[in-house]
C-alpha positions in Angstrom: -4.1 -97.8 -8.0 -3.9 -98.7 -11.8 -0.5 -98.9 -13.4 -0.2 -96.6 -16.4 -0.4 -98.4 -19.8 2.8 -97.0 -21.0 6.2 -96.0 -19.5 7.9 -95.0 -22.8 9.0 -91.4 -23.0 8.2 -89.8 -26.3 11.1 -88.6 -28.4 12.2 -85.0 -28.0 12.4 -83.0 -31.2 14.5 -80.0 -31.8 13.2 -77.2 -29.5 12.2 -74.0 -31.2 13.9 -70.8 -30.0 11.9 -67.9 -28.6 13.1 -64.3 -28.9 12.9 -62.1 -25.8 13.1 -58.3 -25.3 12.1 -55.5 -22.9 13.5 -57.0 -19.6 12.1 -55.2 -16.7 11.8 -55.2 -12.9 10.2 -53.0 -10.3 12.3 -50.3 -8.7 11.7 -51.7 -5.3 9.4 -53.8 -3.1 5.8 -53.9 -4.4 4.2 -55.6 -1.5 5.0 -56.6 2.1 2.9 -57.9 5.0 3.5 -55.2 7.5 5.4 -54.7 10.7 4.6 -58.1 12.2 5.0 -60.0 8.9 8.7 -60.8 8.6 8.4 -62.7 5.4 6.2 -62.7 2.3 6.3 -65.2 -0.5 4.4 -67.6 -2.8 2.4 -65.0 -4.7 -0.6 -65.7 -7.0 -1.1 -62.7 -9.3 -4.2 -62.1 -11.5 -5.0 -59.6 -14.2 -8.7 -59.2 -13.6 -10.9 -56.5 -15.0 -8.4 -53.7 -15.3 -6.7 -54.5 -11.9 -3.8 -56.6 -10.8 -4.9 -58.7 -7.8 -2.4 -60.6 -5.7 -2.7 -63.1 -2.9 0.4 -64.3 -1.0 1.7 -66.0 2.1 2.8 -64.0 5.1 2.4 -64.1 8.9 0.1 -61.7 10.7 -0.7 -63.8 13.8 -4.4 -63.5 13.2 -5.2 -67.1 13.8 -4.8 -69.3 16.8 -2.4 -70.9 17.1 -0.5 -68.3 15.0 0.9 -69.5 11.7 1.1 -68.7 8.0 -1.7 -66.4 6.7 -2.9 -65.4 3.1 -2.7 -61.7 2.4 -4.5 -59.8 -0.5 -3.8 -56.5 -2.3 -4.6 -55.0 -5.6 -3.2 -52.3 -7.9 -3.4 -50.6 -11.3 0.2 -51.4 -12.1 2.7 -54.0 -11.1 4.9 -51.4 -9.3 3.1 -51.1 -6.0 0.3 -53.1 -4.2 -1.1 -51.3 -1.2 -2.5 -52.0 1.4 -2.0 -55.6 2.3 -5.1 -57.2 4.0 -5.3 -60.7 5.6 -8.1 -62.6 4.0 -7.5 -66.2 4.9 -5.9 -67.8 8.0 -5.7 -71.1 9.9 -9.0 -72.7 10.9 -7.8 -73.7 14.4 -9.1 -77.2 13.6 -8.7 -79.8 11.0 -6.0 -80.2 8.2 -5.3 -76.5 8.0 -5.5 -75.5 11.7 -2.2 -73.6 11.9 -0.9 -72.8 8.5 -2.4 -71.7 5.2 0.0 -70.7 2.4 0.9 -71.0 -1.2 -2.4 -69.7 -2.7 -3.2 -70.2 -6.4 -6.3 -68.3 -7.4 -8.3 -68.7 -10.6 -11.8 -67.8 -11.6 -14.2 -70.1 -13.5 -17.6 -68.5 -14.4 -18.4 -66.2 -11.4 -16.6 -68.2 -8.8 -13.0 -67.7 -7.6 -11.2 -70.9 -6.5 -8.2 -70.7 -4.2 -6.0 -73.8 -4.0 -3.7 -73.7 -1.0 -1.3 -75.5 1.3 -2.8 -76.3 4.7 -1.1 -77.8 7.8 -2.4 -78.4 11.4 1.1 -77.8 12.7 4.8 -78.3 12.2 4.8 -82.1 11.7 6.4 -84.4 9.2 4.3 -84.9 6.0 1.5 -82.7 7.5 1.1 -80.5 4.4 -1.9 -81.2 2.2 -3.9 -79.2 -0.4 -7.2 -77.6 0.2 -9.6 -75.5 -1.8 -11.7 -72.5 -0.9 -14.3 -70.6 -3.0 -15.3 -66.9 -3.1 -17.6 -64.6 -5.1 -15.2 -61.8 -5.0 -11.7 -63.1 -4.1 -11.8 -61.5 -0.7 -14.2 -63.5 1.5 -13.5 -67.3 1.2 -15.4 -70.4 2.2 -13.4 -73.6 2.9 -14.5 -76.7 0.9 -13.9 -79.0 3.9 -11.3 -81.9 3.7 -8.1 -81.7 1.8 -8.3 -82.5 -1.9 -4.7 -83.8 -2.2 -2.7 -85.6 0.5 1.0 -86.9 0.4 1.1 -90.1 -1.7 3.9 -91.6 0.4 5.2 -93.6 -2.5 8.8 -93.0 -1.6 10.8 -92.0 1.4 13.5 -89.4 1.6 14.8 -86.8 4.0 12.3 -84.1 2.8 9.2 -84.5 5.0 7.3 -81.5 3.6 4.4 -83.6 2.1 2.1 -82.3 -0.6 1.5 -78.6 -1.3 2.5 -75.5 -3.3 -0.4 -75.9 -5.8 -0.8 -74.0 -9.1 -4.2 -74.2 -11.0 -5.2 -73.4 -14.5 -8.7 -73.7 -16.1 -8.6 -74.8 -19.8 -11.3 -76.2 -22.0 -13.6 -77.1 -19.1 -10.7 -78.9 -17.1 -9.2 -77.8 -13.8 -5.4 -78.5 -14.0 -3.6 -78.7 -10.7 0.2 -78.8 -10.5 1.8 -79.3 -7.1 4.8 -80.5 -5.0 4.7 -83.9 -3.3 8.0 -84.8 -1.7 6.7 -88.4 -1.2 5.6 -88.8 -4.8 6.8 -91.8 -6.9 8.7 -89.6 -9.4 10.1 -87.0 -6.9 13.8 -86.4 -6.8 16.2 -87.6 -4.2 15.7 -84.2 -2.4 11.9 -84.4 -2.8 11.7 -81.9 -5.7 9.2 -82.5 -8.5 5.9 -81.2 -9.9 3.0 -83.5 -10.5 -0.2 -82.7 -12.5 -3.8 -83.8 -12.0 -6.9 -82.6 -13.9 -10.6 -82.9 -13.4 -13.8 -81.1 -14.5 -14.8 -81.0 -10.9 -13.0 -78.1 -9.1 -12.9 -80.1 -5.9 -11.2 -83.1 -7.6 -13.7 -85.4 -6.0 -14.6 -87.2 -9.2 -13.5 -87.7 -12.7 -9.8 -87.2 -11.8 -7.0 -87.9 -14.4 -3.4 -88.1 -13.5 -0.4 -87.3 -15.8 1.5 -90.5 -16.5 4.4 -91.3 -18.9 1.7 -92.2 -21.4 -0.4 -89.1 -21.0 -3.4 -88.3 -18.8 -5.2 -91.4 -17.5 -8.3 -91.8 -15.4 -7.5 -92.6 -11.7 -9.7 -93.4 -8.7 -8.6 -90.4 -6.6 -5.9 -87.7 -6.4 -3.2 -90.1 -5.0 -1.5 -90.9 -8.2 2.1 -89.7 -8.8 3.4 -91.2 -12.0 5.4 -88.4 -13.6 7.0 -85.1 -12.6 7.1 -82.3 -15.2 10.0 -80.3 -13.7 12.6 -80.8 -11.0 11.6 -78.0 -8.7 9.8 -76.7 -5.7 7.2 -73.9 -5.5 6.6 -73.6 -9.3 3.8 -71.8 -11.1 1.9 -72.9 -14.1 -0.1 -71.1 -16.9 -1.4 -71.8 -20.3 -0.1 -69.6 -23.2 -2.7 -69.5 -26.0 -0.3 -67.8 -28.4 2.1 -70.7 -28.1 -0.5 -73.4 -27.6 1.6 -74.5 -24.7 1.9 -74.7 -20.9 4.6 -72.6 -19.2 6.1 -73.6 -15.9 8.0 -70.9 -13.9 10.6 -72.3 -11.5 13.7 -70.9 -9.8 17.2 -71.8 -11.1 20.6 -70.2 -10.5 20.3 -67.1 -12.5 16.6 -66.3 -11.9 13.3 -67.8 -13.0 13.4 -70.3 -15.8 10.3 -70.8 -17.9 9.9 -74.4 -19.3 7.3 -75.1 -22.0 5.1 -78.2 -22.5 2.6 -79.0 -25.1 -1.1 -79.5 -24.0 -0.6 -83.2 -23.2 2.8 -82.7 -21.5 4.4 -85.0 -24.1 7.1 -82.7 -25.6 8.9 -79.5 -25.0 8.0 -77.4 -28.1 10.2 -74.4 -27.2 13.6 -73.8 -25.6 13.4 -72.5 -22.0 13.8 -68.8 -21.3 15.3 -67.1 -18.2 13.8 -64.1 -16.4 17.0 -62.9 -14.7 17.4 -61.4 -11.2 17.6 -62.3 -7.5 15.2 -64.5 -5.8 14.6 -66.2 -2.5 11.3 -68.1 -2.9 9.3 -69.3 -5.9 7.6 -67.2 -8.5 4.0 -66.2 -9.2 3.2 -65.6 -12.9 0.9 -62.8 -13.8 -2.0 -64.5 -15.4 -5.6 -63.9 -16.5 -8.4 -65.0 -14.2 -8.4 -68.5 -15.9 -4.7 -69.0 -15.4 -3.9 -68.2 -19.0 -1.1 -65.8 -20.1 -2.2 -62.2 -20.5 -2.7 -61.2 -24.1 -1.6 -57.7 -25.0 -4.6 -55.8 -26.4 -3.1 -54.3 -29.5 -0.4 -56.9 -30.4 -2.0 -60.3 -29.7 -0.3 -62.1 -32.6 3.2 -60.8 -32.0 3.9 -60.5 -28.2 3.5 -62.6 -25.0 4.3 -60.7 -21.8 5.9 -62.8 -19.1 5.7 -61.0 -15.8 6.1 -62.5 -12.5 6.4 -61.7 -8.8 8.9 -63.4 -6.5 10.2 -63.1 -3.0 13.7 -61.5 -2.6 15.8 -60.8 0.4 17.7 -57.7 1.3 20.8 -58.8 3.1 21.6 -62.3 4.3 19.1 -62.3 7.2 16.5 -59.7 6.3 12.8 -60.3 5.6 11.6 -61.5 2.2 9.5 -59.1 0.3 7.9 -59.2 -3.1 9.3 -57.7 -6.3 8.2 -57.7 -9.9 10.3 -59.0 -12.8 9.5 -59.6 -16.5 10.2 -59.6 -20.2 8.4 -60.0 -23.5 8.4 -62.9 -25.9 8.4 -61.2 -29.3 7.8 -62.2 -32.9 5.9 -65.3 -31.8 3.8 -65.3 -35.0 0.8 -66.6 -33.1 -1.7 -66.0 -35.9 0.3 -67.9 -38.6 -2.0 -70.9 -38.6 -5.7 -71.2 -38.0 -5.5 -73.3 -34.9 -3.2 -71.0 -33.1 -5.0 -67.8 -34.3 -8.3 -69.2 -33.0 -6.7 -69.7 -29.6 -4.9 -66.3 -29.5 -7.7 -64.2 -30.8 -10.4 -65.7 -28.7 -12.8 -62.8 -27.9 -11.4 -60.6 -30.7 -13.3 -59.5 -33.9 -12.1 -58.6 -37.4 -13.6 -57.4 -40.7 -15.3 -60.2 -42.7 -15.1 -60.7 -46.4 -18.8 -59.6 -46.7 -18.4 -56.1 -45.2 -19.7 -57.4 -41.8 -17.7 -58.4 -38.7 -16.4 -61.9 -37.7 -16.3 -62.6 -34.0 -13.8 -65.2 -32.9 -15.1 -67.1 -29.9 -14.4 -70.5 -28.3 -12.7 -71.8 -31.4 -15.5 -70.7 -33.8 -16.3 -67.7 -36.0 -19.6 -66.0 -35.7 -20.5 -63.6 -38.4 -22.2 -60.3 -36.9 -24.1 -57.9 -39.2 -24.0 -54.9 -36.9 -20.6 -53.5 -35.9 -22.2 -52.1 -32.7 -23.2 -55.6 -31.7 -19.7 -57.0 -32.3 -18.3 -54.1 -30.3 -20.4 -55.1 -27.3 -19.3 -58.7 -27.5 -15.6 -58.4 -28.5 -12.5 -57.5 -26.6 -11.3 -55.5 -29.6 -12.2 -55.2 -33.3 -8.9 -55.5 -35.3 -8.5 -53.1 -38.3 -7.4 -56.0 -40.5 -8.3 -59.5 -41.3 -6.1 -62.4 -40.3 -5.4 -64.4 -43.5 -5.0 -67.8 -41.7 -8.7 -67.6 -40.7 -10.0 -67.1 -44.3 -10.8 -70.8 -44.7 -12.3 -71.4 -41.3 -16.1 -71.9 -41.8 -18.5 -69.5 -40.2 -20.4 -71.3 -37.3 -23.4 -69.1 -37.3 -24.7 -65.7 -38.5 -25.9 -63.1 -36.0 -28.5 -61.0 -37.9 -30.5 -58.1 -36.7 -33.7 -58.7 -34.7 -32.9 -62.4 -33.8 -35.2 -63.6 -31.0 -33.7 -64.0 -27.5 -34.8 -66.4 -24.7 -34.4 -66.0 -21.0 -35.0 -68.5 -18.2 -34.4 -68.6 -14.4 -31.0 -70.0 -13.4 -30.1 -70.4 -17.0 -29.4 -66.9 -18.4 -30.2 -65.2 -21.7 -29.4 -66.5 -25.2 -30.0 -65.7 -28.8 -32.0 -68.3 -30.7 -30.2 -69.0 -33.9 -31.2 -72.0 -36.1 -33.0 -73.5 -33.1 -29.8 -73.4 -31.0 -29.3 -71.3 -27.9 -26.2 -69.0 -28.0 -25.9 -67.5 -24.5 -24.3 -64.0 -24.5 -23.0 -61.2 -22.4 -23.3 -58.3 -22.0 -27.0 -57.9 -22.6 -26.5 -54.5 -24.2 -25.7 -56.5 -27.3 -29.4 -57.5 -27.5 -30.5 -53.9 -27.5 -28.0 -53.0 -30.2 -29.3 -56.0 -32.3 -33.0 -55.0 -31.8 -33.6 -58.4 -30.3 -36.8 -59.0 -28.2 -36.5 -61.2 -25.1 -39.0 -63.9 -24.4 -39.2 -65.6 -20.9 -39.4 -69.3 -20.8 -39.1 -72.1 -18.2 -35.8 -73.8 -17.3 -37.4 -77.0 -18.7 -38.1 -75.3 -22.0 -34.6 -74.0 -22.1 -33.1 -77.4 -21.6 -34.9 -78.8 -24.7 -32.8 -76.6 -27.0 -29.4 -77.5 -28.5 -26.5 -75.2 -27.5 -24.2 -73.1 -29.4 -21.0 -71.6 -27.8 -21.2 -68.8 -25.2 -20.8 -65.4 -26.9 -18.7 -64.1 -24.0 -15.2 -62.7 -24.3 -12.6 -64.4 -22.1 -11.4 -62.7 -18.9 -8.7 -60.0 -19.4 
């Protein structure tokens, strides 16, 4: 295992304050596992296509030997999820024979990925991290062997091992934060959160580990050079409006949110606290890619921070799930071009030439027909964002542009000899574009523009 090239911590600048408002919580329990499920915890909550979808850990006794299972429910609001359905259980063999727990679910493309803790039994250091895939978030296929095992760099009284994963998909990278009580930088009680990233969702190749000097290529997932927060059972998300990661972890008064820049070098903002009782770790309400939800009509001003965490009624009662939250307000996310391009990804706005500018994947695409922009955009703003006035237009989507289609490749507009894949295809009809079928080999000869696809909401 390579030693990281630097062990010097960067200086910490003055942290910027964040204003909060609109504290909230559900009037009661929003989800429970049922009569034979005495506790419910470790939720993963996704805002996905107009629904809130939640996976969490419970016990239904559906596997043999009986152990922790993963439940699923969905809802239109965060006030009540019903009914709870078991969707993943111990395999009865292998690293996750008895227990599966701590799900973290994201979607990249059309595939859902669930990172989870698996254990063959109640043995010291038996927890490891596995991954399963699904086309719909309900029916899951295991990937096989665990992708992260305990590093066993240090020894302490906490024999939990490696688990409690949290995943985010950002700029083509899968980020994985997790607990490893045997990691080199774990606390005396085993607390600590380590971060790996890879472009391979199974973390079988191209793995980078977070070190004191930043992310560095490592041979496998066994590196534990730096912990980003002294906690167990934390959750991670990327906040486009702040250009920062947010880590939710439990502290004395509720859930503390700690912020890191993209490289985990500095804390750009002061932590905030979502107050209220808790018993187990939080699950942030995130988009399908693990990013913070962007409010439709106030994307530049507000960041909603909602989470679900296990609470306990009475000293010995069962743990059930409740919703807590607040808003970050006056964040001024569109004050500069880089932050506006992040925050408004998928939005459109009036252009200076009486057309529409679509903001997508860090670029601006000028669209002649408003109806085409309406098909491609999350929302067309009524006003232009001044910070984007000097951002160059990447390409111009004019009427009747040709479109190409190839098996196993998709459909794309042909603009200046570049392919610009797009969805939905109704945009082609509105643009009066004609589709020509080509072979995959022909498709692969073209240079690529960005995908004209709004991010998940």
